[in-house]
NUBATI-519896 format. One record per residue (C-alpha): chain; x, y, z. Coordinates in steps of 0.001 Angstrom, whole numbers, m for minus. Layout:
<zapas>
A, X, Y, Z
...
</zapas>
This chain:
<zapas>
A, 35181, 10755, 34567
A, 34007, 10992, 30965
A, 30872, 13062, 30376
A, 27571, 11310, 29678
A, 26418, 13096, 26593
A, 24512, 12257, 23396
A, 24930, 8578, 22700
A, 25163, 8435, 18882
A, 28236, 10613, 18398
A, 30061, 8948, 21269
A, 29254, 5432, 20238
A, 30201, 5686, 16593
A, 32659, 2818, 16990
A, 33605, 2064, 13379
A, 37252, 3081, 12876
A, 37807, 3955, 16551
A, 37200, 333, 17455
A, 39781, m710, 14857
A, 42297, 1665, 16456
A, 41509, 255, 19903
A, 42029, m3286, 18641
A, 45329, m2278, 17081
A, 46488, m870, 20419
A, 45866, m4197, 22174
A, 47481, m6327, 19499
A, 44180, m7643, 18094
A, 44133, m5857, 14736
A, 42735, m7991, 11933
A, 44818, m8076, 8753
A, 42897, m6480, 5895
A, 43908, m7365, 2366
A, 42687, m4803, m187
A, 42265, m6299, m3615
A, 41267, m5027, m7028
A, 38710, m6322, m9457
A, 41346, m6870, m12127
A, 42839, m9901, m10408
A, 42285, m12886, m12728
A, 41257, m15453, m10163
A, 38851, m13084, m8441
A, 37377, m12049, m11791
A, 36626, m15654, m12738
A, 35061, m16266, m9360
A, 33120, m13016, m9733
A, 31649, m14053, m13069
A, 30616, m17397, m11643
A, 29102, m15655, m8615
A, 27185, m13283, m10843
A, 25596, m16172, m12722
A, 24694, m17879, m9433
A, 23332, m14610, m8077
A, 21055, m14123, m11062
A, 19742, m17671, m10690
A, 19382, m17233, m6954
A, 17485, m13978, m7322
A, 15172, m15648, m9797
A, 14500, m18510, m7425
A, 14036, m16190, m4471
A, 11662, m13855, m6264
A, 9640, m16797, m7600
A, 9453, m18492, m4204
A, 8780, m15394, m2039
A, 6708, m13166, m4341
A, 3149, m12690, m3103
A, 689, m14956, m4919
A, m1132, m13280, m7790
A, m4898, m13478, m7559
A, m5413, m14074, m11274
A, m2858, m16883, m11363
A, m4312, m18553, m8266
A, m7857, m18430, m9641
A, m6638, m19663, m13040
A, m4983, m22659, m11364
A, m8203, m23331, m9462
A, m10255, m23177, m12658
A, m7807, m25434, m14482
A, m7902, m27967, m11667
A, m11703, m27843, m11643
A, m11869, m28389, m15407
A, m9518, m31352, m15101
A, m11758, m32750, m12352
A, m14805, m32287, m14578
A, m13035, m34083, m17422
A, m12181, m36980, m15090
A, m15804, m37129, m13941
A, m17074, m37119, m17536
A, m14679, m39868, m18642
A, m15393, m41929, m15551
A, m19120, m41371, m16013
A, m18870, m42539, m19615
A, m17250, m45835, m18645
A, m19632, m46281, m15715
A, m22657, m45685, m17935
A, m21178, m47950, m20581
A, m20863, m50755, m18045
A, m24426, m50108, m16912
A, m25495, m50341, m20552
A, m23607, m53634, m21001
A, m25202, m55106, m17897
A, m28599, m53923, m19056
A, m27966, m55335, m22549
A, m26980, m58719, m21112
A, m30179, m58779, m19045
A, m32177, m57763, m22099
A, m30430, m60433, m24192
A, m31250, m63122, m21600
A, m34888, m62106, m21748
A, m34734, m62034, m25507
A, m33256, m65546, m25840
A, m35885, m66907, m23476
A, m38645, m65251, m25537
A, m37182, m66492, m28820
A, m36710, m69956, m27316
A, m40359, m70133, m26334
A, m41368, m69156, m29895
A, m39126, m71849, m31423
A, m40270, m74437, m28882
A, m43956, m73754, m29562
A, m43998, m73279, m33318
A, m40947, m74728, m34980
A, m39272, m77430, m32904
A, m40234, m81027, m33646
A, m38740, m84399, m32725
A, m37513, m84700, m36317
A, m34852, m82116, m35600
A, m33215, m84613, m33195
A, m32939, m87144, m36084
A, m31768, m84547, m38628
A, m35032, m84810, m40615
A, m34836, m82500, m43615
A, m38433, m81259, m43432
A, m38173, m80589, m39703
A, m34978, m78603, m40210
A, m36521, m76640, m43104
A, m39568, m75766, m41031
A, m37342, m74605, m38157
A, m35158, m72603, m40551
A, m38157, m70750, m41956
A, m39265, m69825, m38430
A, m35812, m68638, m37420
A, m35263, m66576, m40570
A, m38697, m65033, m40354
A, m39063, m64296, m36634
A, m35711, m64636, m34820
A, m32971, m63301, m37136
A, m34146, m59702, m37024
A, m32381, m56521, m36036
A, m29153, m57150, m34139
A, m29372, m60984, m33924
A, m26996, m62489, m36492
A, m26781, m66217, m35643
A, m28931, m69005, m34114
A, m27698, m72430, m32978
A, m29435, m75414, m31439
A, m27261, m77855, m29385
A, m27645, m81272, m27850
A, m26216, m81967, m24401
A, m23190, m83752, m25905
A, m22184, m80641, m27936
A, m23655, m81568, m31338
A, m25208, m78718, m33325
A, m28683, m79895, m34405
A, m29520, m76710, m36281
A, m27960, m73374, m37315
A, m28863, m70761, m39864
A, m25334, m71473, m41111
A, m25829, m74947, m42751
A, m22108, m75824, m42546
A, m22383, m76089, m38758
A, m25250, m78621, m38706
A, m24057, m81984, m37448
A, m20725, m80688, m36171
A, m19748, m81448, m32587
A, m17869, m79126, m30224
A, m17086, m78967, m26529
A, m19741, m77133, m24526
A, m18589, m74780, m21804
A, m19268, m75399, m18117
A, m21888, m72631, m17919
A, m23766, m74082, m20890
A, m23754, m77575, m19372
A, m25112, m76216, m16099
A, m28140, m74819, m17940
A, m29256, m78389, m18709
A, m29505, m79064, m14975
A, m30341, m75663, m13487
A, m32397, m74096, m16278
A, m32671, m70340, m16802
A, m30675, m68265, m19271
A, m27131, m66947, m19530
A, m25454, m64185, m21609
A, m21791, m63298, m22135
A, m19344, m61838, m24631
A, m18641, m64363, m27362
A, m15120, m65741, m27797
A, m14803, m65615, m31567
A, m11523, m67537, m31478
A, m13374, m70766, m30573
A, m13805, m73211, m33493
A, m17611, m73284, m33221
A, m17608, m69506, m33830
A, m15495, m69532, m36986
A, m18381, m68310, m39165
A, m19076, m65369, m36827
A, m15566, m63934, m37000
A, m16560, m61482, m39698
A, m18512, m59661, m37020
A, m16516, m57261, m34855
A, m17894, m58220, m31434
A, m20856, m60348, m30402
A, m22875, m61054, m27280
A, m24123, m64656, m27032
A, m27069, m65895, m24943
A, m28308, m69438, m24137
A, m31372, m71096, m22691
A, m32789, m74614, m22707
A, m35961, m75648, m24534
A, m37630, m79060, m25050
A, m38760, m81050, m28075
A, m42271, m82514, m28070
A, m40950, m85809, m26592
A, m39315, m83871, m23673
A, m35684, m83917, m24820
A, m33717, m80858, m23633
A, m31723, m78894, m26202
A, m29719, m75676, m25845
A, m31021, m72699, m27806
A, m28366, m70053, m28551
A, m28467, m66619, m30235
A, m25693, m64166, m31139
A, m26344, m60400, m30928
A, m24171, m57578, m32290
A, m22286, m55782, m29498
A, m22519, m52492, m31402
A, m26119, m52255, m30308
A, m24923, m52411, m26687
A, m22389, m49615, m27331
A, m25086, m47572, m28981
A, m27224, m47972, m25858
A, m24344, m46724, m23711
A, m23837, m43719, m25974
A, m27538, m42940, m25829
A, m27419, m43042, m22050
A, m24359, m40812, m22045
A, m25981, m38310, m24385
A, m29026, m38295, m22157
A, m27179, m37825, m18868
A, m24107, m35817, m19957
A, m25756, m32407, m20642
A, m27471, m32046, m17247
A, m24412, m33485, m15492
A, m22037, m31053, m17210
A, m24416, m28166, m16680
A, m24579, m28948, m12966
A, m20806, m29149, m12672
A, m20336, m25870, m14541
A, m22913, m24127, m12339
A, m21072, m25452, m9275
A, m17802, m24171, m10717
A, m19280, m20724, m11340
A, m20579, m20593, m7766
A, m17098, m21508, m6495
A, m15326, m18860, m8574
A, m16115, m15911, m6230
A, m15078, m18062, m3265
A, m11775, m18906, m4959
A, m11196, m15234, m5737
A, m11858, m14306, m2105
A, m9547, m17023, m798
A, m6788, m15894, m3171
A, m7138, m12295, m1938
A, m6949, m13452, 1669
A, m3886, m15536, 855
A, m2204, m12537, m776
A, m3103, m10332, 2174
A, m1739, m12945, 4592
A, 1506, m13084, 2611
A, 1893, m9299, 2813
A, 1140, m9338, 6540
A, 3744, m12040, 7074
A, 6357, m9996, 5229
A, 5434, m6910, 7238
A, 5680, m8845, 10496
A, 9077, m10146, 9456
A, 10307, m6652, 8646
A, 8847, m5298, 11880
A, 10505, m8053, 13894
A, 13900, m7270, 12359
A, 13422, m3535, 12898
A, 12268, m4025, 16500
A, 15281, m6211, 17147
A, 17601, m3543, 15710
A, 15955, m815, 17812
A, 16218, m2880, 20981
A, 19875, m3624, 20251
A, 20481, 68, 19695
A, 18823, 978, 23005
A, 20780, m1635, 24951
A, 24033, m598, 23285
A, 23403, 3086, 24049
A, 22607, 2312, 27696
A, 25778, 279, 28069
A, 27915, 2905, 26369
A, 26503, 5851, 28313
A, 26498, 3942, 31601
A, 28792, 1057, 32449
A, 31431, 1689, 29773
A, 31955, 5330, 30743
A, 31893, 4503, 34447
A, 34608, 1882, 34054
A, 36622, 4138, 31766
A, 36368, 6941, 34340
A, 37472, 4673, 37181
A, 40440, 3432, 35136
A, 41323, 7041, 34260
A, 41246, 7956, 37972
A, 43303, 4957, 39159
A, 46162, 5509, 36723
A, 47498, 8683, 38560
A, 47171, 6917, 41930
A, 49335, 4061, 40666
A, 51896, 6567, 39397
A, 51962, 8364, 42779
A, 52437, 5074, 44675
A, 55297, 4133, 42381
A, 56868, 7567, 42930
A, 56725, 7032, 46729
A, 58442, 3690, 46326
A, 55340, 1760, 47439
A, 55632, m982, 44847
A, 52921, m3135, 46440
A, 50218, m484, 46155
A, 51495, 506, 42720
A, 51240, m3097, 41489
A, 47698, m3507, 42865
A, 46538, m205, 41386
A, 48262, m939, 38065
A, 46658, m4371, 37874
A, 43246, m2917, 38664
A, 43733, m239, 36002
A, 44734, m2865, 33405
A, 41737, m5016, 34251
A, 39373, m2075, 33996
A, 40801, m1067, 30627
A, 40465, m4664, 29381
A, 36881, m4693, 30606
A, 36195, m1477, 28686
A, 37671, m3021, 25534
A, 35561, m6174, 25997
A, 32445, m4092, 26493
A, 33187, m2036, 23378
A, 33566, m5275, 21431
A, 30219, m6434, 22846
A, 28655, m3134, 21774
A, 29786, m3750, 18209
A, 28192, m7218, 18317
A, 24959, m5960, 19847
A, 24489, m3057, 17456
A, 26349, m2322, 14223
A, 28348, 843, 13886
A, 27201, 3742, 11789
A, 27916, 2252, 8376
A, 27531, 5573, 6573
A, 30349, 7151, 8577
A, 32547, 4135, 9406
A, 32094, 2132, 6189
A, 31763, m1601, 5617
A, 35493, m2270, 5865
A, 35784, m1031, 9436
A, 32500, m2642, 10460
A, 33457, m6065, 9118
A, 36916, m5724, 10674
A, 35246, m5090, 14040
A, 33274, m8309, 13642
A, 36474, m10328, 13287
A, 38361, m8616, 16141
A, 36927, m10797, 18959
A, 37805, m13957, 17037
A, 41336, m12728, 16410
A, 41808, m11923, 20115
A, 40655, m15480, 20902
A, 43403, m16956, 18692
A, 41295, m17655, 15586
A, 43014, m16922, 12277
A, 40943, m14299, 10457
A, 41041, m12829, 6991
A, 39119, m9949, 5449
A, 39263, m9299, 1695
A, 37350, m6344, 256
A, 37578, m5132, m3303
A, 37759, m1396, m3935
A, 34354, m1342, m5612
A, 32652, m3432, m2896
A, 34005, m1145, m156
A, 31812, 1641, m1581
A, 28592, m297, m942
A, 26244, 1804, 1183
A, 22629, 2275, 2118
A, 20279, m660, 2640
A, 22593, m3042, 796
A, 25460, m2266, 3189
A, 23193, m2760, 6203
A, 21991, m6126, 4911
A, 25559, m7226, 4107
A, 26589, m6347, 7650
A, 23626, m8161, 9210
A, 24360, m11361, 7314
A, 28083, m11166, 8114
A, 27379, m10500, 11785
A, 25000, m13444, 12065
A, 27394, m15809, 10260
A, 30436, m14758, 12331
A, 28438, m14959, 15547
A, 27244, m18478, 14700
A, 30777, m19572, 13853
A, 32126, m18226, 17139
A, 29310, m19697, 19227
A, 28880, m23138, 17662
A, 31625, m24071, 15190
A, 34903, m23754, 17191
A, 36701, m22691, 13984
A, 40438, m22475, 13449
A, 39997, m19801, 10791
A, 37275, m17473, 9538
A, 37408, m15673, 6207
A, 35226, m12820, 4892
A, 35247, m11804, 1223
A, 33290, m8875, m186
A, 33413, m8346, m3944
A, 31484, m6878, m6839
A, 31673, m9625, m9474
A, 29682, m7545, m11957
A, 28379, m4009, m12015
A, 25226, m3669, m9930
A, 25868, m6742, m7776
A, 27685, m7350, m4496
A, 28795, m10751, m3207
A, 29590, m11617, 411
A, 31211, m14912, 1441
A, 31846, m15958, 5052
A, 33724, m19259, 5341
A, 34988, m21120, 8406
A, 36673, m24491, 8960
A, 34680, m25376, 12075
A, 32479, m28310, 12944
A, 29832, m27678, 10304
A, 26326, m29067, 10609
A, 23743, m31154, 8804
A, 20691, m29588, 7128
A, 18401, m31199, 9712
A, 20319, m29445, 12487
A, 19457, m26037, 11034
A, 15794, m27030, 10716
A, 15733, m28135, 14366
A, 17370, m24868, 15372
A, 14698, m22889, 13534
A, 11995, m24971, 15232
A, 13589, m24185, 18625
A, 13490, m20455, 17965
A, 17001, m19847, 16544
A, 15854, m17751, 13609
A, 18863, m15532, 12795
A, 19602, m16565, 9217
A, 16032, m17775, 8700
A, 14664, m14276, 9348
A, 17318, m12767, 7102
A, 16214, m15077, 4256
A, 13016, m13074, 3897
A, 14785, m9707, 3934
A, 17298, m10885, 1329
A, 14477, m12142, m898
A, 12651, m8808, m531
A, 15828, m7055, m1635
A, 15961, m9269, m4758
A, 18999, m11241, m3592
A, 19832, m14791, m2605
A, 21234, m16277, 596
A, 22760, m19744, 554
A, 24209, m21728, 3468
A, 26456, m24663, 2567
A, 27706, m26962, 5334
A, 28254, m30553, 6313
A, 29401, m32097, 9550
A, 33164, m31785, 10022
A, 33586, m29781, 6812
A, 33040, m26184, 7911
A, 30366, m23732, 6741
A, 30041, m21231, 3929
A, 27428, m18477, 3921
A, 27090, m16724, 567
A, 25023, m13601, m65
A, 24292, m12074, m3464
A, 22593, m8677, m3625
A, 21832, m6064, m6244
A, 23719, m2899, m5314
</zapas>
């Protein structure tokens, strides 16, 4: 029976596990390479470029949010919102001003129409009498064409212009619009933007934009005529600008005060977000560490208990089998020999399980032996395995070596459990000084990206948890796979 002593020295299984595997015919072939090999050098340079890009992406994506940057983005977004409100308010106020101007113009044409009807309109205008037209012209020029009004027209129901302050239009006939014809039956007033492309408006085209208004008035004998005025639209725009100048300062002041009140809240939220990010990273690190400690405890218990018990029983049965064979009792010798072989195989299987549960002491065993141990169970199961380690990469130690081993262990374990591969290959190189690259490739089933997301949602978080640790270390972890095409897991780390 083997003694049950201190667990760490007894369960330092790095190179001893390799020797055990060699004894049972399961030794993994290890190909040592050098960094001077041309093909590997080209691949190393490409990997270094990808690693630098990956580290940049990882650090940008996983770095804790900076308070100043978050508040600056909030302020910028708020200023953009204020600008949108100001521009929208301008157009809204402008439309209000246009509507108000049209209402004012309708009232104005009705007032001007009543003045013309009472003081200047006679029945002679219907006949084109020169004195009647002159009298009406004097009234229009003196009392109607003031300020923003630039044109006056008087129409019959059939579209003939009886009078205009532009003499060339008098007597001309044009087609009245539907809205103008309705005024002869419904009464009231109407205002709209003038279409200066119409032939009756040819003499108004020098003006930029006009607002026209119409109403009906009567001659002394009761004949209805359409009274029309044209007002400059610039006066309407000026009204909108006046409204904007009146409302904009208090509106902007209110928005800025609101923004200033929100600034401390934004700063507080950014601090809480940063604190939450740090807590998440700490929880992730704690979860990984707790998992490693629990694996270590379970591995130590197995090694100091079941493994040594089985090894002791096998050690005790071997002499009994030899004694039975010496007596010529082949039956007992065969049974005892078979039991001894089974116990020894069980010990080897348990030692392999110990390596999977908890990594060996990387400082004493080294990465080469540890990675070789990972491949041993696959090799014993008939899977073709390959391990390539450059001389420089084999010297990786410390936290970088531990993270390399964790990623390799998770990738190999996933391949064995889910991919049914025919071959598994591990490469560890240093493409450039200060960087280590790990590649685990298999030719198994592969998987779609959605499958990994569903696995993470179901609690399978092996590589997902390692993503955060790799990012914290300034590295990048990439998983490339598609259904039926195998899987490649590539790790780049500063070392």
